[in-house]
C-alpha positions in Angstrom: -78.9 -102.1 -16.6 -78.5 -99.4 -19.4 -75.8 -96.8 -18.9 -77.0 -93.4 -18.2 -77.1 -91.0 -21.3 -74.4 -88.3 -21.3 -75.5 -84.9 -21.5 -75.3 -83.2 -24.8 -71.9 -81.4 -24.7 -72.0 -77.8 -26.3 -69.6 -76.1 -28.6 -68.9 -72.9 -27.4 -67.1 -69.8 -28.9 -66.8 -66.3 -27.3 -65.6 -63.0 -28.7 -65.0 -59.8 -26.6 -66.2 -56.6 -28.1 -63.6 -53.9 -27.9 -64.3 -50.4 -26.4 -63.2 -49.1 -30.0 -66.2 -50.8 -31.4 -69.0 -50.0 -29.0 -67.8 -46.7 -28.3 -69.1 -47.2 -24.6 -72.6 -47.9 -26.1 -75.0 -50.6 -25.0 -77.1 -49.9 -28.0 -74.2 -50.0 -30.2 -73.2 -53.3 -28.8 -76.7 -54.7 -29.4 -76.6 -53.3 -32.9 -73.5 -55.4 -33.6 -75.3 -58.5 -32.2 -78.2 -57.8 -34.7 -75.6 -57.4 -37.5 -74.1 -60.7 -36.6 -77.5 -62.4 -36.4 -78.6 -60.8 -39.9 -75.5 -62.7 -41.4 -76.1 -66.0 -40.2 -78.4 -68.7 -41.6 -81.7 -69.0 -39.9 -80.7 -72.1 -37.9 -77.9 -70.5 -36.1 -79.3 -67.0 -35.3 -80.7 -68.0 -32.0 -77.3 -69.5 -31.0 -75.7 -66.2 -30.5 -76.1 -64.1 -27.4 -74.6 -61.1 -26.1 -73.9 -60.7 -22.4 -71.3 -58.4 -20.4 -69.6 -57.2 -23.4 -69.1 -60.7 -25.0 -70.7 -62.4 -28.0 -71.1 -66.0 -27.4 -71.9 -68.9 -29.9 -73.2 -71.9 -28.3 -74.6 -75.0 -30.2 -75.2 -78.8 -29.5 -72.1 -81.2 -30.2 -74.0 -82.6 -33.0 -74.1 -79.4 -35.0 -70.5 -79.2 -35.7 -71.0 -78.2 -39.4 -73.3 -75.5 -38.5 -71.1 -74.4 -35.6 -67.9 -74.2 -37.8 -69.9 -72.0 -40.3 -71.3 -69.8 -37.8 -67.8 -69.2 -36.4 -66.4 -68.2 -39.7 -69.2 -65.6 -40.3 -68.9 -64.3 -36.8 -65.0 -64.1 -37.0 -65.4 -62.1 -40.3 -68.0 -59.8 -38.7 -65.7 -59.2 -35.8 -62.9 -58.1 -38.0 -65.0 -55.5 -39.7 -66.2 -53.8 -36.6 -64.1 -50.7 -37.2 -65.9 -50.2 -40.5 -69.3 -51.2 -39.6 -71.6 -48.3 -40.0 -73.1 -46.4 -37.0 -77.1 -46.5 -37.3 -79.1 -43.6 -36.1 -80.1 -45.1 -33.0 -76.7 -45.8 -32.1 -75.2 -42.5 -32.8 -77.8 -40.8 -30.7 -76.9 -43.0 -27.8 -73.1 -42.7 -28.4 -73.2 -38.8 -28.7 -76.2 -38.4 -26.3 -78.1 -36.5 -28.8 -81.8 -36.2 -29.6 -83.4 -37.0 -32.9 -84.1 -33.4 -33.7 -80.4 -32.6 -33.2 -79.4 -35.6 -35.4 -81.7 -34.3 -38.2 -80.6 -30.7 -37.9 -76.7 -31.4 -37.9 -77.1 -33.9 -40.6 -79.0 -31.0 -42.6 -76.6 -28.6 -42.3 -73.4 -30.7 -42.9 -71.9 -30.7 -39.2 -72.9 -34.5 -38.9 -71.5 -36.3 -42.1 -73.4 -38.9 -43.6 -71.7 -42.3 -44.8 -74.4 -43.2 -47.0 -77.8 -44.5 -46.6 -79.1 -48.3 -45.7 -82.6 -49.6 -46.8 -84.1 -52.4 -44.4 -87.4 -54.0 -44.2 -89.3 -53.9 -41.1 -89.8 -57.2 -39.2 -92.9 -58.7 -40.4 -93.8 -56.0 -42.8 -93.4 -55.4 -46.6 -92.5 -51.6 -45.8 -89.1 -50.7 -46.2 -87.2 -47.7 -44.7 -84.2 -45.9 -45.7 -82.0 -43.9 -43.1 -78.4 -42.5 -43.0 -75.5 -44.4 -41.5 -72.2 -42.9 -40.1 -68.8 -43.7 -40.4 -67.4 -45.2 -36.7 -64.3 -43.2 -37.1 -66.0 -39.8 -37.5 -68.3 -40.6 -34.6 -65.4 -41.6 -32.4 -63.8 -38.3 -33.3 -66.8 -36.3 -32.6 -67.2 -37.9 -29.3 -63.4 -37.4 -28.2 -63.3 -33.6 -29.1 -66.7 -32.7 -27.6 -68.2 -31.5 -30.9 -71.8 -31.9 -29.6 -71.2 -29.4 -26.8 -69.7 -26.9 -29.4 -72.5 -27.3 -31.6 -75.1 -26.6 -29.0 -73.4 -23.4 -28.0 -73.4 -22.4 -31.8 -77.1 -23.2 -31.9 -77.9 -21.2 -28.9 -75.9 -18.2 -30.2 -77.5 -18.6 -33.8 -81.1 -18.7 -32.1 -80.4 -15.4 -29.8 -79.1 -13.7 -32.9 -82.3 -14.6 -34.8 -84.3 -13.3 -31.9 -82.4 -10.0 -31.9 -82.8 -9.8 -35.5 -86.5 -10.4 -35.3 -86.9 -7.8 -32.4 -85.1 -5.2 -34.6 -87.1 -5.6 -37.8 -90.2 -5.6 -35.7 -89.2 -2.2 -34.0 -88.3 -0.8 -37.5 -91.6 -1.7 -38.9 -93.4 0.0 -36.1 -91.2 3.1 -36.6 -91.7 3.4 -40.3 -95.3 2.8 -40.0 -95.6 5.7 -37.3 -93.9 8.1 -39.6 -95.9 7.1 -42.6 -99.1 7.9 -40.6 -100.1 11.7 -40.8 -100.6 13.1 -37.5 -103.5 15.6 -36.7 -100.9 18.5 -36.4 -99.7 17.9 -40.0 -103.3 18.3 -41.5 -104.1 21.7 -42.8 -107.1 23.3 -41.0 -110.4 24.5 -42.7 -109.0 27.9 -42.5 -105.6 27.4 -43.9 -107.2 25.4 -46.8 -109.4 28.4 -47.7 -106.5 31.1 -47.4 -106.3 33.0 -50.5 -109.7 31.7 -52.1 -111.0 35.4 -52.3 -108.2 36.4 -54.4 -108.5 33.4 -56.6 -112.1 34.0 -57.0 -111.5 37.7 -57.7 -109.2 36.7 -60.5 -112.3 35.6 -62.6 -110.8 32.2 -63.4 -113.9 30.6 -62.2 -116.3 32.8 -64.6 
């Protein structure tokens, strides 16, 4: 009687994502997973999963060589988490901001860019370029509540612009009103002809 086959024993390794790396964002955690997969060879990409804040690599026992190579790549990536750039969708989730706010604060310099990255969209030839951000800068903005301050500043600036616009509109109306001659200021026909007899009598029109 043949002996039953033993189940394939998996090679497993896990890494815990530190809070300093995810900054409390599930989107950031997923981004780290995608970054790890992007660095792995095609044969190993699907062997890495993210669950409850842990990155797990699981491969068949027969894939010792691939497993060892993947462990090295993941370990290297994990050591670089503190410097791994934060991409747009991640910073929006971390700071709880809108796309329009990100664009506005990036344009006026309050949200400093750490450079740009160009990627190819899945299944397409088109490439897109976007700004990325330093995780240390993002962490500092989060800790000191910079976003709340910026929103107050924006609201005050908006209110000031409205006051200025209202003042300019009022001033324009006032100037137009002063420039328009009133009926009282127009000379009457009697006033216009006053002294005509003397002028005519002088003989200048003869």
